[in-house]
C-alpha positions in Angstrom: 52.4 -32.6 -13.4 49.9 -29.8 -12.4 46.9 -29.8 -10.1 43.7 -30.6 -11.9 41.5 -28.5 -9.6 43.8 -25.4 -10.0 43.7 -25.9 -13.8 39.9 -25.8 -13.7 40.2 -22.5 -11.7 42.5 -21.1 -14.4 45.8 -21.3 -12.5 48.8 -23.6 -12.9 50.1 -25.2 -9.7 52.5 -28.1 -9.3 50.9 -31.2 -7.9 52.1 -32.9 -4.7 50.1 -36.1 -4.8 47.6 -38.2 -6.8 44.1 -38.9 -5.3 43.8 -42.6 -4.5 40.1 -42.6 -5.4 39.8 -40.6 -8.7 43.5 -40.4 -9.8 43.5 -36.6 -10.2 46.8 -34.8 -9.5 46.4 -32.3 -6.6 48.3 -29.5 -4.9 48.5 -28.8 -1.2 45.5 -26.6 -1.3 43.3 -29.3 -2.8 44.7 -32.2 -0.8 43.4 -34.0 2.2 45.6 -36.6 4.0 44.1 -39.2 6.3 45.8 -41.8 8.4 45.2 -45.3 7.1 46.0 -48.6 8.9 48.6 -50.8 7.2 47.3 -54.3 6.5 50.3 -56.6 6.7 50.8 -59.9 8.4 53.2 -59.2 11.2 52.7 -62.5 13.0 50.2 -65.3 13.4 46.8 -63.7 13.9 48.0 -60.1 13.6 47.0 -58.5 10.3 47.2 -54.8 11.2 50.4 -52.9 11.8 50.7 -50.7 14.9 51.6 -47.8 12.7 49.4 -45.9 10.2 50.3 -44.9 6.7 48.9 -41.9 4.7 46.0 -41.9 2.4 46.1 -38.9 -0.1 42.7 -37.9 -1.4 41.5 -34.8 -3.3 38.9 -32.5 -1.6 36.2 -33.5 -4.0 36.5 -37.2 -3.2 36.9 -36.4 0.5 33.7 -34.3 0.5 31.8 -37.1 -1.2 33.0 -39.7 1.2 32.0 -37.5 4.2 28.5 -37.0 2.8 28.2 -40.8 2.2 29.2 -41.5 5.8 26.6 -39.0 7.2 23.7 -40.3 5.1 
């Protein structure tokens, strides 16, 4: 699979991940990785894990989310 954003730029780069929001394949240049809490019942009353997982998101979706959080 190839990076969608690189394809739009006229190049062909292998994708490393798929954006969790829009589903586009992205390379390391167009990828943003955020920590995300793991929601899992560990014991009675505890829903969040003490460790974070990763949330892979393309730069387009990341920029839109950042704009929405500011305004």
